[in-house]
SEDREN-409285 format. One line per 3 residues: number of its first residue (from 1); their letters; for each residue x negated, y, z of N, C-alpha, C, CB. Coordinates in steps of 0.001 Angstrom, whole numbers, always signed. Atoms other than C-alpha are relative to their C-alpha. Glycine has a CB too. Example, Ala and Ser with C-alpha at 12.3 -4.5 7.8 and 13.67 -1.06 7.14 Angstrom:
SEDREN-409285
1 = AS = -890/-1190/+0/-12300/-4500/+7800/-900/+1200/+0/+992/+27/+1246; +820/-1190/-60/-13670/-1060/+7140/+770/+1090/+730/-414/+462/-1415
This chain:
SEDREN-409285
1 = XXX = +1341/+545/+110/-28082/-33161/+4906/-933/+1072/-545/-15/-1256/-903; +950/-1000/+435/-31180/-30980/+4466/-434/-261/-1438/-1208/+23/+929; +504/+144/+1369/-32367/-30284/+932/-1435/-494/+36/+93/+1341/-772
4 = XXX = +1394/+387/+99/-35610/-31917/-151/-874/+1236/-193/-205/-994/-1152; +891/-1120/+256/-38677/-29674/-361/+98/+441/-1456/-1444/-372/+350; -4/-486/+1372/-38691/-27451/-3411/+1378/+224/-590/-730/-944/-851
7 = XXX = -1356/-217/+481/-34895/-27227/-3730/+651/+1105/+837/+834/-1318/+65; -520/-1160/-735/-33396/-23843/-2809/+1407/+402/-392/-903/+1164/-199; -1292/-491/+472/-30255/-23262/-4897/+1151/-495/+857/+220/-415/-1432
10 = XXX = -1095/+558/-793/-27918/-25623/-3048/-50/+522/+1434/-57/-1537/-8; +146/-500/-1369/-29319/-24467/+288/+521/+1426/+108/-1470/-61/+444; -481/-1387/-22/-28665/-20808/-537/+1529/+63/-82/-621/+797/-1162
13 = XXX = -1449/-15/+154/-25117/-21511/-1672/+698/-538/+1238/+408/-809/-1218; -592/+583/-1206/-24371/-23710/+1352/-68/+963/+1178/-703/-1307/+358; +170/-961/-1088/-25619/-20921/+3609/+883/+1231/-174/-1454/+423/+96
16 = XXX = -893/-1123/+227/-23093/-18513/+2108/-618/+1155/-760/+498/+492/+1288; +640/-1064/+765/-25558/-16482/+56/+686/+199/-1351/-1483/-312/-204; -371/-283/+1379/-24615/-14792/-3189/-1256/-130/-843/+647/+1424/-148
19 = XXX = +1178/+291/+824/-26994/-16053/-5880/+178/+639/-1370/-227/-1537/-136; +45/-591/+1339/-27863/-14035/-8975/-1056/-734/-820/-309/+1533/+67; +939/+692/+865/-29505/-15841/-11873/-267/+795/-1263/+521/-1380/-351
22 = XXX = +308/-490/+1326/-31359/-14530/-14866/+451/-1021/-1030/-1503/+297/-141; -557/+866/+1053/-30193/-15986/-18190/-904/+85/-1224/+1476/+414/-365; +1026/-12/+1038/-32575/-17044/-20949/+375/-862/-1194/-1316/-468/+570
25 = XXX = -255/+698/+1257/-31912/-17975/-24560/-1280/-232/-783/+985/+784/-845; +1240/+77/+773/-35443/-17455/-25893/-908/-1082/+567/-726/+1361/-4; +644/+1219/-499/-37445/-20708/-25665/-1490/+154/+307/+177/-1092/-1000
28 = XXX = +1395/-230/-364/-40645/-19431/-24066/-139/-78/+1514/-499/+1375/-530; +163/+118/-1450/-41704/-20595/-20598/-492/+1274/+669/-950/-1106/+308; +501/-1226/-620/-43531/-17298/-19997/+1124/+1005/+247/-1079/+631/-878
31 = XXX = -1126/-914/-212/-40220/-15448/-20346/+755/-366/+1269/+952/-22/-1210; -729/+383/-1214/-38421/-17487/-17688/-881/+212/+1235/+464/-1482/-84; +911/-236/-1126/-41513/-17277/-15477/-14/+1475/+380/-1423/-471/-347
34 = XXX = +31/-1438/-264/-41610/-13476/-15822/+1272/+462/+686/-201/+775/-1295; -1276/-379/-628/-37923/-13127/-14988/+47/-480/+1447/+1194/-585/-792; +64/+494/-1374/-38446/-15303/-11912/-948/+855/+845/-450/-1470/+19
37 = XXX = +974/-803/-748/-41508/-13284/-10874/+537/+1379/+358/-1276/+147/-802; -581/-1304/-298/-39483/-10085/-11032/+983/-54/+1160/+689/+550/-1223; -801/+93/-1210/-37304/-11454/-8230/+1294/-775/-77/+306/+1316/+437
40 = XXX = -1186/+849/+63/-34466/-13609/-9552/-286/-1315/+724/+422/-260/-1477; +222/+1239/-761/-34113/-16540/-7131/+429/-1231/-788/+756/+50/+1326; -379/+1081/+914/-32632/-18621/-9953/-111/+528/-1423/+1454/-525/+296
43 = XXX = +97/-370/+1414/-33223/-18597/-13708/+639/-1119/-813/-1500/+243/-439; -735/+980/+800/-30966/-20315/-16247/-550/-95/-1417/+1480/+357/-42; +410/+332/+1359/-32207/-21951/-19435/+1258/-412/-774/-1089/-1146/-11
46 = XXX = -1238/+246/+742/-29428/-21890/-22037/-264/-858/-1228/+652/+1325/-416; +117/+897/+1149/-29507/-24938/-24305/+1238/+40/-901/-238/-1423/+478; -1217/+34/+814/-25928/-24448/-25504/-70/+1000/-1152/+1226/+290/+867
49 = XXX = +59/-1029/+1024/-26331/-21174/-27368/-1409/+568/-180/+959/+1113/+340; +1370/-445/+130/-30021/-20559/-26824/-810/-927/-892/-643/+104/+1358; +882/+685/+947/-33030/-21949/-28702/-885/-1050/+660/-867/+1007/-709
52 = XXX = +835/+913/-771/-34381/-24353/-26081/+137/-1432/-478/+350/+85/+1466; -4/+1428/+259/-35376/-27846/-27149/-479/-743/+1253/-893/-340/-1224; +323/+800/-1182/-36323/-30698/-24812/-1369/+356/+574/+43/-1481/-344
55 = XXX = +1349/-277/-487/-40055/-29961/-24612/-94/+1378/+638/-1003/-111/-1137; +32/-1348/-563/-39568/-26233/-24039/+755/+56/+1319/+592/+1007/-988; -772/+34/-1242/-36930/-26953/-21373/-821/-569/+1147/+1272/-820/-187
58 = XXX = +839/+598/-1036/-39290/-29229/-19448/-1079/+971/+450/-636/-1295/-505; +1034/-971/-349/-42028/-26591/-19595/+594/+1206/+727/-743/+459/-1258; -659/-1141/-641/-39599/-23824/-18668/+383/-289/+1435/+1231/+397/-779
61 = XXX = -347/+392/-1368/-38364/-25704/-15606/-1235/+52/+893/+620/-1416/+23; +1238/-16/-784/-41944/-26156/-14420/-461/+1429/+259/-1105/-788/-723; +422/-1389/-164/-42697/-22460/-14997/+852/+725/+1041/+72/+734/-1336
64 = XXX = -892/-620/-988/-39663/-21370/-12980/-332/-497/+1395/+1476/-296/-331; +317/+588/-1307/-40508/-23749/-10154/-1342/+493/+537/-15/-1523/-99; +1327/-445/-428/-44127/-22562/-10077/+60/+1330/+734/-929/+116/-1198
67 = XXX = -175/-1304/-644/-42886/-19125/-9001/+815/-123/+1289/+683/+981/-962; -835/+186/-1176/-40578/-20573/-6339/+1461/+303/-229/-498/+843/+1098; -1399/-243/+354/-37333/-19850/-8186/+667/-1328/-343/+111/+997/-1191
70 = XXX = -760/+1221/+278/-34589/-22385/-8890/+362/-70/-1481/+1279/-57/+869; -355/+140/+1407/-34316/-23636/-12488/+1377/-626/-188/-1040/-830/-716; -1335/+481/+350/-30838/-24157/-13925/+35/-182/-1513/+1125/+995/+487
73 = XXX = -106/+244/+1439/-29992/-25593/-17346/+1467/-65/-398/-729/-1309/-398; -1318/+198/+603/-26833/-25035/-19352/-183/-959/-1173/+646/+1373/-466; +139/+1035/+1021/-26482/-28160/-21454/+904/+310/-1193/+336/-1391/+586
76 = XXX = -910/-158/+1146/-24935/-28299/-24949/+1372/-623/+293/-615/-644/-1266; -1370/+470/-170/-21226/-29008/-25287/+76/-1523/-46/+901/+602/-1073; -217/+1437/-54/-20419/-32564/-24215/-1251/-843/+156/+696/-419/-1209
79 = XXX = +1270/+744/-44/-24101/-33522/-23856/-351/-376/+1441/-1146/+838/-627; +188/+317/-1411/-23795/-35051/-20410/-1287/-777/+260/+1179/-790/+509; +1276/+695/-169/-26838/-37260/-20973/-1136/+989/+222/-298/-876/-1220
82 = XXX = +1023/-1029/-176/-28871/-34058/-21150/-28/+487/+1449/+253/+1181/-956; -41/-414/-1409/-27722/-33221/-17617/-941/-845/+840/+1430/-101/+553; +869/+908/-743/-29431/-36276/-16190/-1465/+239/-349/+379/-1456/-285
85 = XXX = +1371/-215/+454/-32541/-35606/-18271/-577/+1288/+598/-51/+56/-1539; +468/-1270/-554/-32793/-31973/-17124/-253/-100/+1502/+1015/+1103/-283; +226/+223/-1427/-32421/-33044/-13501/-1283/-792/+224/+1196/-737/+628
88 = XXX = +1248/+755/-87/-35227/-35559/-14058/-1211/+909/-227/-1/-1148/-1022; +1089/-948/+235/-37355/-32655/-15333/-222/+935/+1191/+287/+820/-1250; +134/-858/-1167/-36710/-30798/-12063/+1002/+1123/+104/-1330/+569/+18
91 = XXX = -1047/-1011/-128/-33649/-28635/-12697/+731/-171/+1327/+993/-88/-1180; -760/+40/-1252/-31754/-27723/-9536/+1500/+118/-240/-460/+1115/+929; -1406/-136/+321/-28472/-26951/-11251/+246/-267/-1467/+500/+1378/+373
94 = XXX = -408/+255/+1381/-26627/-27981/-14408/+1331/+688/-249/+102/-1530/-289; -1241/-636/+441/-24009/-25835/-16141/+506/-773/-1218/-218/+1531/-338; -594/+757/+1110/-21679/-27848/-18392/+1154/+803/-597/+496/-1404/+478
97 = XXX = -1065/-795/+621/-19513/-25946/-20908/+1284/-790/-226/-481/+554/-1317; -1304/+534/+405/-15837/-26517/-21650/+426/-1221/+817/-32/-364/-1468; -567/+1052/-861/-14847/-28648/-18672/+1488/+295/+117/-703/-49/+1436
100 = XXX = -1418/-334/+174/-11167/-28709/-19536/+953/-903/+769/+349/-54/-1446; -874/+978/-627/-9797/-31795/-17775/-728/-690/+1153/+486/-1035/-1033; +601/+814/-1061/-10367/-34043/-14800/-953/-1024/-608/+1095/-711/+837
103 = XXX = +869/+977/+665/-11823/-36595/-17220/-1341/+631/-365/+684/-562/-1263; +1245/-706/+309/-14385/-34009/-18387/-842/+175/+1255/+297/+1368/-633; +711/-245/-1249/-15277/-33172/-14810/-623/-1284/+535/+944/+602/+1041
106 = XXX = +523/+1278/-491/-15687/-36830/-13866/-1165/-481/-861/+1111/-1062/+24; +1106/+387/+877/-17896/-37483/-16905/-1251/+803/+328/+384/+197/-1475; +1108/-861/-398/-20082/-34548/-15878/-624/-503/+1300/+476/+1455/+161
109 = XXX = +492/+499/-1281/-20368/-35795/-12308/-692/-1342/-158/+1143/-120/+996; +579/+1320/+210/-21094/-39313/-13514/-1451/+94/-451/+813/-775/-1024; +1361/-150/+514/-24206/-38085/-15357/-923/+726/+964/+28/+733/-1308
112 = XXX = +826/-899/-804/-25375/-35595/-12743/-193/-439/+1445/+598/+1353/-11; +89/+411/-1398/-24852/-37358/-9410/-249/-1510/+96/+1291/+385/+762; +216/+1417/-282/-26109/-40658/-8053/+1224/-596/+703/-1268/-193/+867
115 = XXX = -1060/+629/-782/-23683/-43216/-6565/-96/+439/+1471/-86/-1547/-116; -1341/+427/+409/-21314/-43070/-4823/+776/+1040/-810/+792/-357/+1211; -742/-1019/+734/-20329/-39788/-6529/-7/-250/-1496/-570/+1363/+289
118 = XXX = +108/+199/+1435/-21584/-40648/-10011/-811/-1226/-344/-609/+1206/-645; +784/+1136/+478/-23757/-42986/-12029/-1309/+481/-629/+812/-828/-1018; +1253/-515/+542/-26882/-40923/-12658/-1075/-1087/+11/-471/+1228/+803
121 = XXX = +1054/+1006/+116/-29698/-43136/-13882/-1268/+468/+699/-291/-310/-1474; +1200/-321/-775/-32908/-43297/-11862/-1184/+300/-924/-349/-1159/+952; +1181/-349/+788/-35951/-41542/-13335/-529/+1383/+306/+313/-96/-1458
124 = XXX = +367/-1378/-317/-36814/-38328/-11438/-1482/+197/+304/+801/+466/+1166; +1436/-78/-309/-40596/-38758/-11528/-519/+1430/-83/-796/-891/-953; +469/-1372/+153/-41243/-35240/-12844/+618/+910/+1053/+323/+521/-1398
127 = XXX = -662/-820/-1011/-38687/-33693/-10499/-661/-174/+1365/+1488/-357/+84; +653/+260/-1276/-40309/-35354/-7501/-1398/+613/+48/-79/-1502/+253; +1345/-576/+56/-43774/-34252/-8614/+47/+1509/+195/-675/-338/-1335
130 = XXX = -86/-1452/-97/-42753/-30611/-9055/+448/+461/+1386/+954/+531/-1049; -505/-362/-1321/-40955/-30587/-5700/-926/-443/+1132/+1367/-600/+203; +902/+486/-1042/-43795/-32311/-3854/+614/-1078/+856/-432/+1129/+869
133 = XXX = -661/+1082/-723/-41668/-35293/-2872/-661/-1322/-388/+1536/-30/-305; +646/+1280/+287/-43471/-38617/-2579/+870/-1202/+348/-1298/-93/+751; -863/+1081/-472/-40722/-40675/-950/+1225/-106/-909/+429/+238/+1478
136 = XXX = -1108/+164/+934/-38339/-41969/-3636/+1336/-159/+723/-248/-1201/-896; -1245/+193/-751/-35769/-43009/-1035/+521/+1334/+516/-217/-978/+1173; -428/-1319/-452/-35717/-39479/+346/+687/+755/-1129/-1194/+803/+527
139 = XXX = -612/-700/+1128/-35031/-38061/-3096/+1382/-566/-300/-894/-98/-1243; -1287/+639/+281/-32256/-40593/-3716/+1050/+408/+1021/-150/-1521/-13; -954/-295/-1069/-30633/-39880/-355/+455/+1457/+7/-609/-340/+1334
142 = XXX = -284/-1423/-139/-30745/-36097/-719/+327/+701/-1317/-1164/+674/+636; -131/-670/+1300/-30479/-35400/-4449/+1415/+497/-267/-417/-939/-1109; -1369/-436/+293/-26683/-35226/-4647/+329/+1318/+678/+996/-1062/+434
145 = XXX = -262/-1249/-717/-26570/-32501/-2025/-895/+1129/-483/-190/-201/+1492; +986/-1012/+378/-29610/-30704/-3434/+168/+517/-1418/-1372/-555/+155; -203/-427/+1385/-28527/-30485/-7079/+1439/+462/-186/-335/-1147/-988
148 = XXX = -1285/-706/+87/-25643/-28259/-8144/+622/-200/-1377/-183/+1509/+290; -750/+139/+1248/-23013/-29025/-10784/+928/+1196/-168/+809/-1327/-19; -798/-1191/+285/-21382/-25997/-12388/+859/-272/-1226/-906/+1252/-221
151 = XXX = -942/+324/+1067/-18276/-26745/-14464/+561/+1290/-585/+1144/-909/+523; -471/-1239/+614/-17429/-24027/-16964/+1504/-51/-281/-768/+271/-1297; -1437/-177/+221/-13819/-22833/-17060/+143/+1050/-1089/+762/+427/+1328
154 = XXX = +53/-890/+1162/-13213/-21316/-20498/+1233/-71/-892/-1207/-318/-815; -1116/+225/+915/-9861/-22401/-21935/+1341/-10/+733/-192/-1315/-747; -1345/+144/-558/-6094/-22511/-21432/+160/-1346/+699/+1056/+151/-1102
157 = XXX = -120/+1336/-580/-6363/-26230/-20780/-685/-64/+1355/-593/-1049/-941; +716/-10/-1277/-8944/-25696/-18061/+794/+751/+1055/-1389/+632/-164; -796/-760/-962/-6741/-23073/-16414/+1207/-814/+475/+467/+1328/-624
160 = XXX = -1146/+827/-369/-3790/-25492/-16473/-407/-1116/+954/+652/-592/-1248; +509/+1090/-843/-5965/-28123/-14759/-910/+492/+1123/-752/-998/-851; +966/-656/-882/-7763/-25694/-12455/-130/-690/+1350/+391/+1439/+209
163 = XXX = +56/+600/-1334/-6842/-27166/-9063/-521/-1430/-48/+1379/+25/+647; +432/+1398/+110/-7388/-30739/-10245/-1497/-89/-288/+792/-722/-1103; +1439/-17/+273/-10841/-29921/-11653/-772/+375/+1253/-327/+982/-1140
166 = XXX = +671/-449/-1225/-11804/-28079/-8473/-37/-1094/+1059/+696/+1235/+560; -94/+1051/-1020/-10768/-31107/-6419/-878/-1213/-300/+1433/-447/+137; +812/+1172/+355/-13076/-33546/-8255/-1244/-55/+883/-403/+39/-1502
169 = XXX = +1213/+122/-817/-15747/-34812/-5827/-1242/+52/-879/+20/-1310/+815; +1228/-121/+776/-19184/-33854/-7066/-65/+1242/-864/-160/-1190/-858; +0/-1311/+663/-18132/-30630/-8794/-227/+1049/+1090/+1362/+266/-793
172 = XXX = +382/-952/-1042/-19790/-27838/-6820/+458/+1422/-283/-1485/-14/+173; -298/-1386/+380/-19054/-24633/-8758/+913/+2/-1211/-1302/+796/-298; -769/-296/+1208/-16384/-23450/-11179/-579/+1280/-574/+1553/+143/+298
175 = XXX = +748/-1102/+595/-18321/-21178/-13519/+762/+522/-1217/-1438/-451/-397; -862/-580/+1031/-16325/-18806/-15713/-837/+516/-1163/+858/+1137/+585; +523/-582/+1233/-17311/-18147/-19320/+1020/+1004/-499/-297/-1098/-1082
178 = XXX = -1082/-957/+241/-15347/-14903/-19728/+295/+293/-1465/-320/+1266/+675; -264/-273/+1423/-15800/-14409/-23466/+856/-1102/-606/-1325/+135/-787; -808/+1105/+523/-14547/-17880/-24395/+1375/-39/+654/-718/-1333/+217
181 = XXX = -1298/-5/-677/-11815/-17566/-21785/+920/+1046/-624/-175/+272/+1511; -833/-1036/+630/-10622/-14329/-23378/+510/-458/-1362/-793/+1310/-152; -425/+526/+1299/-10529/-16027/-26780/+1072/-1068/+176/-1199/-575/-769
184 = XXX = -931/+1104/-216/-8762/-19110/-25443/+1352/+446/+506/-584/-973/+960; -1268/-431/-597/-6136/-17275/-23422/+846/+838/-950/-267/+787/+1259; -754/-791/+990/-5151/-15156/-26441/+125/-725/-1338/-674/+1357/-216
187 = XXX = -83/+790/+1231/-5182/-17982/-28992/-844/+583/-1128/+1442/-103/-450; +929/-493/+1000/-8151/-16441/-30756/+238/+1413/-478/+31/-881/-1143; -326/-1349/+460/-6683/-12956/-31059/-913/+1072/+594/+1433/+320/+339
190 = XXX = +720/-1048/-713/-9021/-11171/-28675/-1319/-524/+549/+858/+562/+1135; +1262/+268/-678/-12627/-11115/-27510/-272/+1167/+931/-1176/-205/-1020; +186/-1057/-996/-12721/-9068/-24329/-191/-654/+1365/+1219/+991/+17
193 = XXX = +256/+697/-1265/-14437/-10624/-21285/+440/+760/+1241/-1447/-299/+113; -427/-800/-1146/-13135/-7798/-19082/+1476/+403/-94/-868/+1247/+114; -1413/-341/+173/-9500/-7766/-20163/+796/-294/+1259/+593/-764/-1178
196 = XXX = -882/+268/-1139/-6620/-7753/-17693/+334/-1485/+92/+1293/+825/-114; -313/+1430/+23/-5848/-11318/-18776/-1128/-811/+642/+243/-476/-1447; +1149/+699/-575/-9358/-12497/-17899/-136/+322/+1484/-1293/+377/-747
199 = XXX = +103/-382/-1411/-9350/-10541/-14642/+1014/-773/+852/+219/+1519/+161; -1016/+764/-730/-6115/-12245/-13581/-401/-1468/+104/+1372/+127/-691; +456/+1390/-37/-7541/-15649/-14511/-1137/-168/+991/-442/-460/-1390
202 = XXX = +1111/+64/-945/-10690/-14909/-12517/+512/-28/+1438/-945/+1191/-204; -590/+28/-1345/-8570/-14178/-9450/+538/-1387/+332/+1125/+1041/+117; -527/+1352/-216/-6860/-17564/-9878/-1130/-996/+242/+845/-446/-1205
205 = XXX = +1137/+916/-143/-10211/-19322/-10208/-657/+177/+1360/-1031/+232/-1122; +558/-265/-1330/-11586/-17650/-7086/+885/-635/+1068/-138/+1526/+248; -936/+577/-973/-8453/-18720/-5188/-77/-1525/-8/+1441/+458/-300
208 = XXX = +99/+1463/+93/-8724/-22307/-6471/-1280/-493/+655/+50/-456/-1471; +1262/+383/-640/-12351/-22456/-5327/+117/+76/+1519/-1146/+902/-486; -174/-127/-1451/-11453/-21213/-1872/+852/-1149/+538/+650/+1359/+355
211 = XXX = -888/+1080/-419/-8658/-23770/-1623/-724/-1345/+51/+1191/-89/-941; +684/+1293/+101/-10949/-26642/-2646/-1336/-26/+740/-225/-347/-1455; +1300/-61/-659/-13986/-25481/-688/-1154/-8/-987/-146/-1152/+954
214 = XXX = +1037/-75/+1020/-15943/-24896/-3905/-430/+1455/-194/+499/-606/-1335; +582/-1317/+211/-17916/-21904/-5182/+416/+525/-1365/-1539/-51/+121; -348/-641/+1267/-16802/-19461/-7869/-1247/+601/-622/+1084/+1086/+203
217 = XXX = +1127/-560/+740/-19322/-18481/-10554/+483/+724/-1236/-993/-1093/-386; -406/-836/+1137/-19276/-16042/-13465/-1214/+468/-775/+820/+1211/+476; +992/-675/+829/-21365/-14876/-16393/+371/+1473/-82/-86/-640/-1425
220 = XXX = -227/-1445/-16/-21752/-11091/-16215/-920/+685/-1002/-224/+575/+1415; +770/-674/+1032/-22909/-8735/-18933/-1132/+826/+585/+900/+880/-829; +1038/-820/-605/-24909/-6620/-16500/+115/-46/+1522/+93/+1452/-506
223 = XXX = +62/+42/-1460/-25781/-6024/-12853/+1202/+678/+644/-1277/+656/+486; -1163/-682/-579/-22910/-3586/-12241/+1197/-942/+66/+357/+1257/-819; -1108/+971/+26/-20389/-6239/-13261/-219/-1083/+1055/+135/-644/-1407
226 = XXX = +304/+1049/-964/-22158/-8824/-11117/+260/+468/+1432/-1453/-449/-151; -206/-515/-1355/-22128/-6655/-8001/+1485/+173/+294/-735/+1336/+187; -1438/-194/-195/-18453/-5786/-8488/+711/-1327/+225/+608/+721/-1203
229 = XXX = -668/+1294/-139/-17448/-9438/-8872/-456/-744/+1248/-255/-855/-1228; +437/+577/-1269/-19549/-10510/-5895/+891/+494/+1139/-1477/+354/+278; -884/-558/-1029/-17340/-8228/-3796/+1373/-656/-30/+143/+1511/-184
232 = XXX = -1285/+692/+124/-14326/-10200/-5064/-79/-1451/+469/+479/+47/-1442; +137/+1355/-504/-15763/-13472/-3779/-722/-956/-920/+1320/-539/+290; +802/+845/+878/-17807/-14783/-6708/-1409/-80/+593/-26/+562/-1476
235 = XXX = +1277/+139/-707/-21025/-16219/-5254/-1145/-532/-865/+182/-905/+1173; +1066/+354/+936/-22962/-17443/-8290/+227/+823/-1254/-21/-1548/-319; -221/-949/+1080/-23467/-14790/-10939/-1209/+70/-919/+315/+1380/+560
238 = XXX = +1031/-182/+1013/-25472/-14816/-14147/+18/+1458/-429/+221/-953/-1222; +104/-1437/+264/-26745/-11355/-15032/-721/+229/-1328/-747/+723/+1158; +610/-361/+1258/-27346/-10277/-18618/-677/-1157/-699/-977/+1080/+217
241 = XXX = +759/+1034/+707/-29875/-12157/-20741/-1389/+530/-315/+729/-440/-1303; +1353/-427/+336/-33529/-12119/-21680/-18/+885/-1242/-894/-1212/-213; -64/-807/+1208/-32694/-10780/-25132/+565/+1386/+303/+851/-700/-1064
244 = XXX = -560/-1286/-405/-30558/-8053/-23552/-1012/+849/+756/+1232/-215/+856; +1042/-727/-728/-33376/-7120/-21175/-1037/+561/-974/-683/-923/+1037; +999/-412/+984/-35791/-6948/-24113/+506/+1178/-819/-362/-1169/-923
247 = XXX = -570/-1087/+795/-33480/-4786/-26168/+111/+1294/+808/+1374/-402/-528; -170/-1187/-835/-32734/-2428/-23271/-1339/+665/+294/+701/-366/+1307; +1310/-561/-269/-36394/-2017/-22389/-606/+666/-1215/-918/-1063/+500
250 = XXX = +518/-570/+1242/-37354/-1412/-26003/+720/+1303/-344/+145/-1005/-1151; -780/-1190/+311/-34520/+1067/-26508/-384/+1163/+900/+1486/-293/+133; +379/-1049/-942/-35526/+3010/-23393/-1320/+652/-397/-102/-569/+1411
253 = XXX = +1302/-535/+410/-39116/+3388/-24616/+132/+813/-1287/-1017/-1145/-195; -172/-699/+1272/-38044/+4386/-28137/+748/+1324/+177/+746/-891/-988; -727/-1244/-255/-35655/+6984/-26746/-946/+1104/+430/+1073/-213/+1066
256 = XXX = +998/-987/-431/-38555/+8719/-25039/-875/+432/-1173/-877/-575/+1131; +875/-314/+1125/-40738/+8477/-28144/+675/+896/-1040/-464/-1278/-657; -733/-751/+1004/-38011/+9986/-30313/+546/+1328/+510/+1119/-828/-518
259 = X = -579/-1237/-593/-37023/+12775/-27904/-874/+1220/-259/+192/-171/+1518
């Protein structure tokens, strides 16, 4: 089914594109707008570890959409009600952390998808306004296909349940949190998102996605990592962060001034 107007993320992924998203922890709509204007086709608002509250998230989603980019929200741990709320604000994708079991995945889908896949409550007035959709029935009929659920794989338990999570109807992407995965797979002994252990787990996740017809996603520290993992079959990749961009740009200018 075609995506409603104003929804591009699901369409890009369905078409086989590799999607790179900017990642934003700082709660300022002008920051997400600027990152979108620079050319990211998707921008992620991080409520889990970032500083975004509800009002800033709603404004940030509108700012991203105004540029023609796709807004994505990572919700706090276990806050599935926030998924529905962010979708009502106009988010095109929801990233949910620590999806460790089939029960977790089903709870996520329940909040993020309308029946028959889930039990999302009706209230997308702002989303329809931002997308230019006036027909409520059209939105209802097309929203499940147009909005993307990204289940984070970050623990030993999630790896043990990988195929079962990937098989849950309504889960669209398995999104790897490599730092937490490195901690979880070593029982807290190591923090190394690029370790051999994490690399082997990433290969398993990519294979599970291919088997289930789902999409593999990954948080990447920088563009070089993102490009390398795209060649391995990862098709949704977060690149760096707004704070990292700010630090790198500032450091580059200061290096010249001090030379």
